[in-house]
Backbone as JSON, one array per atom type, in Angstrom:
{
  "sequence": "XXXXXXXXXXXXXXXXXXXXXXXXXXXXXXXXXXXXXXXXXXXXXXXXXXXXXXXXXXXXXXXXXXXXXXXXXXXXXXXXXXXXXXXXXXXXXXXXXXXXXXXXXXXXXXXXXXXXXXXXXXXXXXXXXXXXXXXXXXXXXXXXXXXXXXXXXXXXXXXXXXXXXXXXXXXXXXXXXXXX",
  "N": [[15.62, 8.79, 2.99], [14.43, 7.15, 4.53], [11.57, 6.68, 3.31], [12.06, 5.47, 1.24], [12.7, 3.07, 2.57], [10.33, 2.71, 4.17], [8.58, 1.83, 2.2], [9.94, -1.11, 1.08], [9.46, -2.39, 3.58], [7.12, -2.24, 3.94], [6.71, -4.21, 1.76], [7.8, -6.58, 2.07], [6.28, -7.23, 3.9], [3.69, -7.32, 3.24], [4.48, -9.61, 1.14], [4.97, -11.68, 3.01], [2.22, -11.7, 3.84], [1.13, -12.39, 1.4], [1.64, -14.77, 0.89], [-0.04, -17.28, 2.72], [-2.14, -16.66, 1.18], [-2.07, -17.39, -1.54], [-3.66, -18.95, -2.76], [-6.46, -18.26, -2.73], [-9.32, -16.26, -3.46], [-11.17, -13.31, -4.83], [-13.84, -12.29, -2.88], [-13.03, -13.63, -0.24], [-10.52, -13.48, -0.42], [-9.84, -10.66, -0.16], [-11.07, -10.8, 2.45], [-9.0, -12.13, 3.7], [-7.22, -10.06, 3.55], [-8.45, -8.18, 5.21], [-7.8, -9.35, 7.8], [-5.26, -9.67, 8.04], [-5.0, -6.51, 8.12], [-6.08, -6.49, 10.73], [-4.26, -8.19, 12.28], [-1.73, -6.87, 12.06], [-2.35, -4.83, 13.29], [-2.63, -5.45, 15.8], [0.04, -6.28, 16.62], [1.93, -3.91, 16.28], [0.34, -2.79, 18.51], [1.05, -4.34, 21.0], [3.53, -4.33, 20.71], [5.53, -2.73, 22.14], [8.43, -1.71, 23.03], [8.95, -0.91, 20.95], [7.19, 0.46, 18.86], [5.7, 2.35, 20.92], [3.35, 1.39, 21.29], [-0.41, 1.86, 22.38], [-0.01, 4.73, 22.96], [1.57, 5.86, 20.45], [3.62, 7.22, 17.69], [5.69, 10.03, 17.9], [6.82, 11.88, 15.4], [9.7, 13.8, 13.67], [9.61, 16.46, 11.6], [9.67, 16.75, 8.19], [12.71, 16.75, 6.68], [14.29, 17.86, 3.88], [16.72, 17.66, 1.61], [18.22, 19.5, 4.11], [16.06, 21.13, 4.02], [13.79, 22.0, 6.27], [10.19, 20.59, 6.38], [7.93, 22.02, 7.35], [4.61, 23.85, 6.92], [1.65, 23.57, 5.51], [1.9, 23.94, 3.18], [4.23, 23.34, 1.66], [4.3, 21.14, 2.93], [2.52, 19.52, 0.92], [3.85, 20.7, -1.28], [6.1, 18.93, -1.49], [4.67, 16.13, -1.3], [2.66, 15.52, -3.68], [4.19, 16.03, -5.96], [5.73, 13.35, -5.9], [3.07, 11.65, -5.44], [2.54, 11.98, -8.33], [4.69, 10.65, -9.52], [4.17, 8.22, -8.66], [2.01, 7.4, -9.59], [2.27, 7.89, -12.58], [3.93, 5.68, -12.66], [2.56, 3.39, -11.9], [0.31, 3.55, -13.95], [2.11, 2.86, -16.17], [2.98, 0.63, -15.99], [1.7, -1.27, -16.69], [1.78, -1.48, -19.14], [4.05, -3.08, -19.77], [5.56, -6.42, -19.43], [4.92, -7.43, -17.28], [3.03, -5.74, -16.48], [0.85, -6.69, -17.9], [0.37, -9.59, -17.1], [-0.32, -9.35, -14.5], [-3.08, -8.32, -14.99], [-4.03, -10.53, -16.75], [-4.23, -12.37, -14.67], [-5.74, -10.94, -12.86], [-8.21, -11.06, -14.77], [-8.94, -13.46, -15.43], [-7.72, -15.98, -13.91], [-6.79, -18.88, -14.15], [-6.83, -19.2, -16.76], [-4.3, -17.81, -17.24], [-2.44, -18.78, -16.51], [-2.55, -20.93, -18.14], [-1.42, -20.28, -20.42], [1.07, -19.29, -19.3], [1.8, -17.49, -17.39], [3.55, -17.21, -14.61], [1.64, -17.68, -11.93], [2.22, -17.54, -8.72], [4.62, -16.41, -8.84], [3.98, -13.75, -9.67], [1.53, -13.15, -8.26], [2.32, -12.89, -5.35], [3.95, -10.57, -6.24], [2.54, -8.82, -7.17], [0.95, -8.23, -4.51], [3.58, -7.03, -2.79], [3.69, -5.34, -4.68], [1.81, -3.43, -4.11], [1.85, -3.14, -1.11], [4.05, -2.07, -0.88], [3.27, 0.52, -2.17], [1.58, 1.09, -0.23], [3.44, 1.8, 1.96], [4.49, 3.89, 0.98], [2.59, 5.76, 1.11], [1.72, 5.79, 3.55], [4.18, 6.41, 4.93], [4.31, 8.91, 3.67], [2.2, 10.2, 4.93], [2.94, 10.25, 7.07], [4.76, 11.96, 8.0], [3.2, 13.78, 7.63], [1.35, 14.5, 8.85], [2.75, 13.93, 11.5], [2.47, 12.21, 13.17], [2.53, 8.8, 14.36], [-0.09, 6.56, 14.81], [-2.03, 3.84, 16.05], [-4.74, 3.73, 16.06], [-5.27, 5.28, 13.97], [-5.29, 3.66, 11.73], [-7.06, 1.48, 11.64], [-10.52, -0.47, 10.93], [-12.13, 0.79, 9.84], [-10.96, 2.65, 8.18], [-9.73, 1.22, 6.25], [-12.3, 0.11, 5.08], [-13.29, 2.71, 4.07], [-10.69, 3.08, 2.15], [-11.47, 1.25, 0.17], [-14.07, 1.71, 0.0], [-13.84, 4.27, -2.12], [-11.98, 2.73, -4.13], [-13.97, 1.14, -5.6], [-15.74, 3.32, -6.31], [-14.37, 4.51, -7.57], [-12.96, 2.8, -9.17], [-11.89, 0.05, -10.48], [-10.09, -0.7, -12.69], [-8.31, 1.02, -14.14], [-5.62, 2.91, -13.46], [-6.13, 5.66, -12.27], [-8.68, 5.56, -11.07], [-8.54, 4.95, -8.05], [-7.93, 6.92, -7.31], [-9.79, 8.92, -8.31], [-11.52, 8.07, -7.1], [-10.87, 8.79, -4.95]],
  "CA": [[15.99, 7.59, 3.22], [12.86, 6.88, 5.55], [10.13, 6.68, 2.73], [11.88, 3.92, 0.65], [12.82, 2.51, 3.46], [9.01, 2.06, 4.79], [8.56, 0.69, 1.09], [10.45, -1.98, 1.61], [9.41, -3.19, 4.55], [6.07, -2.97, 3.6], [7.01, -5.06, 0.53], [8.34, -7.75, 2.95], [4.99, -7.67, 5.1], [2.71, -7.98, 2.02], [4.62, -10.7, 0.7], [4.39, -12.43, 4.05], [0.52, -12.41, 4.21], [0.63, -12.97, 0.65], [2.4, -16.31, 0.57], [-0.84, -18.24, 2.36], [-3.27, -15.85, 0.43], [-2.36, -17.34, -2.87], [-4.96, -19.91, -3.61], [-7.75, -17.7, -2.29], [-9.13, -15.01, -4.37], [-12.45, -12.97, -4.51], [-14.21, -12.27, -1.28], [-12.12, -14.48, 0.25], [-9.13, -12.6, -0.31], [-10.81, -9.03, 0.66], [-11.39, -11.32, 3.9], [-7.47, -12.73, 4.3], [-6.11, -9.13, 3.76], [-8.58, -7.13, 6.56], [-7.48, -10.55, 8.54], [-4.19, -9.22, 8.05], [-4.94, -5.36, 9.38], [-6.2, -6.65, 12.13], [-2.86, -8.89, 13.24], [-0.38, -5.68, 12.08], [-2.77, -3.45, 14.62], [-2.26, -6.02, 17.27], [1.49, -6.19, 16.81], [1.86, -2.52, 16.61], [-0.48, -2.2, 19.83], [1.64, -4.82, 21.5], [5.1, -4.08, 20.44], [5.79, -1.32, 22.59], [9.25, -1.0, 22.81], [9.58, -0.35, 18.75], [6.41, 1.3, 18.72], [5.21, 2.69, 22.03], [1.57, 0.7, 21.47], [-1.54, 2.76, 21.63], [0.45, 5.82, 22.76], [1.66, 6.05, 19.38], [4.93, 7.59, 17.73], [5.76, 10.9, 16.85], [7.89, 12.28, 13.87], [10.68, 14.85, 13.67], [9.23, 17.03, 10.21], [10.58, 16.02, 7.01], [13.65, 17.38, 6.53], [14.5, 17.43, 2.24], [18.41, 18.54, 1.28], [18.25, 20.18, 4.65], [14.91, 22.49, 4.25], [12.31, 20.98, 7.07], [9.15, 20.95, 6.19], [6.99, 22.42, 8.37], [3.66, 24.76, 6.76], [0.59, 22.51, 4.93], [2.2, 23.95, 1.69], [5.47, 22.89, 1.81], [4.12, 18.96, 2.62], [2.04, 19.65, -0.47], [4.45, 20.32, -2.37], [6.42, 17.57, -1.48], [3.78, 14.61, -1.48], [2.2, 16.12, -5.15], [5.3, 15.28, -7.23], [5.9, 12.13, -5.45], [2.07, 10.92, -6.0], [2.8, 11.85, -9.93], [5.53, 10.09, -10.1], [3.24, 6.86, -8.54], [0.48, 7.28, -10.87], [2.56, 7.56, -14.05], [5.13, 4.39, -12.66], [1.24, 2.78, -11.95], [-0.29, 3.76, -15.79], [3.33, 2.58, -17.14], [3.37, -0.36, -15.48], [0.56, -2.12, -17.09], [2.59, -1.37, -20.32], [4.93, -4.43, -19.44], [5.26, -7.73, -19.16], [4.55, -8.11, -15.56], [1.78, -6.15, -16.16], [-0.2, -7.49, -18.46], [0.63, -11.13, -16.33], [-1.08, -9.14, -13.68], [-4.08, -8.37, -15.62], [-4.5, -11.45, -17.01], [-4.51, -13.05, -13.51], [-7.19, -10.19, -12.53], [-9.36, -11.21, -15.4], [-8.93, -14.98, -15.66], [-6.33, -16.89, -13.4], [-6.64, -20.34, -14.81], [-6.55, -19.34, -18.21], [-3.27, -16.73, -17.36], [-2.07, -19.95, -16.11], [-2.46, -22.01, -18.72], [-0.85, -19.32, -21.22], [2.04, -19.35, -19.2], [2.15, -17.09, -16.55], [4.11, -17.82, -13.18], [0.69, -17.21, -10.62], [2.6, -17.28, -7.73], [5.4, -15.17, -8.79], [3.1, -12.6, -9.7], [0.45, -13.0, -7.49], [3.05, -12.23, -5.0], [4.46, -9.53, -6.81], [1.17, -7.48, -7.1], [0.77, -8.39, -3.24], [4.78, -6.34, -2.55], [3.57, -3.67, -4.7], [0.64, -2.46, -3.6], [2.08, -2.79, -0.13], [4.89, -1.13, -1.25], [2.44, 1.61, -2.11], [0.65, 1.27, 1.12], [3.99, 1.86, 3.22], [5.05, 5.25, 0.9], [1.42, 6.56, 1.34], [1.98, 5.43, 5.27], [5.59, 7.13, 5.16], [4.14, 10.43, 3.64], [1.06, 10.71, 6.04], [3.36, 10.01, 9.11], [5.08, 13.19, 7.65], [2.27, 15.44, 6.98], [0.75, 14.37, 10.6], [3.98, 14.07, 13.02], [2.52, 11.34, 14.28], [1.57, 7.13, 14.0], [-1.22, 6.12, 15.77], [-2.4, 2.85, 15.73], [-6.26, 4.23, 15.47], [-5.36, 5.85, 12.37], [-5.26, 2.42, 10.3], [-8.04, 1.03, 11.92], [-10.99, -1.1, 10.28], [-12.92, 2.02, 9.0], [-10.15, 3.34, 7.12], [-9.74, -0.31, 5.02], [-13.86, 0.17, 4.21], [-12.84, 3.72, 3.05], [-10.3, 2.75, 1.22], [-11.85, 0.06, -0.34], [-14.95, 2.24, -0.97], [-12.76, 4.72, -2.94], [-11.44, 1.67, -5.13], [-14.96, 0.81, -6.26], [-16.36, 3.63, -6.89], [-13.36, 5.58, -8.82], [-12.78, 1.59, -10.65], [-10.13, -1.43, -10.53], [-9.51, -1.21, -13.75], [-7.76, 2.13, -13.96], [-4.58, 3.55, -12.34], [-6.4, 6.63, -11.56], [-9.59, 5.44, -10.14], [-8.32, 5.1, -6.86], [-7.73, 8.9, -6.87], [-10.73, 9.81, -8.52], [-12.54, 7.72, -5.82], [-10.98, 9.49, -3.14]],
  "C": [[14.48, 6.62, 3.96], [11.88, 6.47, 4.76], [10.57, 5.37, 1.59], [12.03, 3.0, 1.33], [11.18, 1.47, 4.15], [8.74, 1.15, 3.5], [8.77, -0.44, 0.91], [10.23, -3.2, 2.57], [8.07, -3.23, 4.9], [5.88, -4.41, 2.87], [6.54, -6.33, 1.2], [7.06, -8.14, 3.25], [3.98, -7.84, 4.19], [3.01, -8.97, 1.48], [4.21, -12.09, 1.57], [3.48, -12.81, 4.25], [0.02, -12.33, 3.1], [1.0, -14.42, 0.82], [0.71, -17.36, 1.18], [-2.33, -17.71, 1.74], [-3.09, -16.47, -1.0], [-2.96, -18.31, -3.5], [-6.37, -19.59, -2.99], [-8.33, -16.51, -3.3], [-10.63, -14.25, -3.96], [-12.45, -12.47, -3.37], [-13.26, -12.39, -0.11], [-10.51, -14.17, 0.76], [-9.26, -11.45, 0.1], [-10.55, -9.91, 2.48], [-10.27, -11.5, 4.55], [-7.36, -11.24, 4.78], [-6.7, -7.89, 5.11], [-7.84, -7.98, 7.31], [-5.53, -9.88, 8.77], [-3.74, -7.79, 8.82], [-5.02, -5.68, 10.63], [-4.93, -7.03, 12.8], [-1.76, -8.0, 13.34], [-0.74, -5.19, 13.28], [-2.51, -4.28, 15.74], [-0.46, -6.03, 17.59], [1.94, -5.08, 17.17], [1.38, -2.02, 17.86], [0.33, -2.82, 21.23], [3.29, -5.0, 21.43], [5.95, -2.64, 20.85], [7.4, -0.43, 23.07], [9.93, -0.36, 21.34], [8.74, 0.92, 18.61], [5.37, 2.32, 19.45], [3.91, 2.57, 22.11], [0.61, 1.91, 21.16], [-1.15, 4.42, 21.73], [0.92, 6.19, 20.81], [3.41, 6.49, 19.34], [4.77, 8.56, 16.92], [7.08, 11.18, 16.05], [8.33, 13.46, 14.12], [9.41, 15.19, 11.69], [10.29, 16.71, 8.95], [11.37, 17.19, 6.74], [14.64, 16.73, 4.48], [15.61, 18.29, 2.05], [18.05, 19.91, 2.83], [17.38, 21.21, 4.93], [13.84, 22.04, 5.28], [11.52, 21.96, 6.81], [7.84, 21.32, 6.99], [5.06, 22.85, 7.66], [2.73, 22.94, 5.58], [1.62, 22.59, 3.71], [3.32, 23.53, 1.18], [5.77, 21.06, 1.89], [3.77, 18.72, 1.28], [3.16, 19.78, -1.15], [6.13, 19.27, -2.24], [5.62, 15.88, -1.75], [2.78, 14.91, -3.23], [2.92, 14.98, -6.05], [5.53, 13.68, -6.78], [4.75, 10.81, -5.48], [2.1, 11.08, -7.55], [3.08, 11.08, -9.96], [4.68, 8.52, -9.61], [2.77, 6.23, -8.9], [1.34, 6.96, -11.8], [3.31, 6.22, -13.7], [3.24, 3.37, -13.04], [0.64, 2.49, -13.11], [0.53, 2.91, -16.19], [3.5, 1.26, -16.86], [2.52, -1.42, -16.33], [1.29, -2.39, -18.85], [3.47, -2.52, -20.3], [4.61, -5.36, -19.11], [4.11, -8.07, -18.15], [2.97, -7.22, -15.27], [0.51, -6.29, -16.42], [-0.61, -9.09, -17.64], [-0.6, -10.21, -15.2], [-2.74, -8.78, -13.98], [-4.52, -9.35, -16.3], [-4.93, -12.45, -15.44], [-5.78, -12.15, -12.56], [-7.88, -10.71, -13.23], [-9.52, -12.4, -15.24], [-7.67, -15.55, -15.02], [-5.93, -17.95, -14.2], [-5.89, -19.97, -15.99], [-5.36, -18.16, -18.05], [-2.34, -18.1, -17.2], [-1.6, -20.8, -17.04], [-1.15, -21.27, -20.27], [0.62, -18.95, -20.91], [2.58, -18.31, -18.24], [2.08, -17.5, -15.06], [3.07, -16.97, -12.47], [1.28, -17.12, -9.19], [3.34, -16.43, -7.56], [5.18, -13.97, -8.4], [2.32, -11.99, -9.18], [1.48, -12.24, -6.19], [3.91, -10.83, -5.28], [3.49, -8.56, -6.5], [0.85, -7.22, -5.12], [1.92, -7.17, -2.88], [4.16, -5.17, -3.11], [3.01, -2.83, -4.35], [0.84, -2.28, -2.33], [2.99, -2.05, -0.17], [4.02, 0.58, -0.95], [1.93, 2.29, -0.95], [1.57, 2.19, 1.65], [4.86, 3.19, 2.4], [3.63, 5.95, 1.17], [1.28, 6.94, 3.16], [3.5, 6.41, 5.62], [5.2, 8.45, 4.98], [2.67, 11.29, 4.71], [1.67, 10.72, 7.03], [4.11, 11.43, 8.74], [4.53, 14.29, 7.86], [1.54, 15.15, 8.68], [1.75, 14.39, 11.8], [3.42, 13.5, 13.74], [1.86, 9.93, 13.72], [1.0, 6.51, 14.79], [-1.93, 4.47, 15.4], [-4.15, 2.68, 15.35], [-6.66, 4.87, 14.31], [-5.58, 4.67, 11.59], [-6.34, 1.35, 10.76], [-8.83, 0.49, 10.69], [-11.74, 0.5, 9.12], [-12.37, 2.47, 8.23], [-9.75, 2.42, 5.99], [-10.96, 0.05, 3.98], [-13.31, 1.56, 3.36], [-12.33, 3.87, 1.69], [-10.75, 1.71, -0.24], [-13.52, 0.66, -0.86], [-14.78, 3.15, -2.04], [-12.23, 4.07, -3.77], [-12.74, 1.42, -5.35], [-16.1, 1.89, -6.5], [-15.63, 4.9, -7.99], [-13.1, 4.39, -9.96], [-11.93, 1.2, -10.46], [-10.02, -1.1, -11.91], [-8.55, -0.29, -14.66], [-6.66, 2.32, -13.1], [-5.11, 4.86, -11.76], [-7.97, 6.57, -10.83], [-9.53, 5.86, -9.15], [-8.43, 6.45, -6.25], [-8.29, 9.35, -7.37], [-11.92, 9.22, -7.69], [-12.74, 8.11, -4.82], [-11.52, 11.01, -2.9]]
}
């Protein structure tokens, strides 16, 4: 239950930060999302009653149907199928109406709006979906490392993930995977 809850919470946070970012794009959107990273780290470090501040949180090992996953091989066996399902979902998303709307907004948002794409709805959906994927990765990472520290998610990680996206390519769902 932790993984789906993490996805829902991060999707809501993505929508929260996506609302003020609706009118910007390009480099300014990148800067706004990096600003969101700093705000979230600040909240995590200072909300000590919930997150233990700089000390972070320790996790119990993942428990799947009563089996504790403690070895790297067991954790790998959990993470790989979930990753495959997430990638297949992303690949198939672009075959749907929403996926085509995402592509048209990415390529030319003014043109997409002219042909009837609801920019606000689909941009917020994109923020929510991207954040849900980040929540999935964060929850699985927490189970892998058994600890969550604010220092794990600082600016250098965002730059590395952006570099993986650029190296792998932004036009295909497998691009970031190959970039990483």
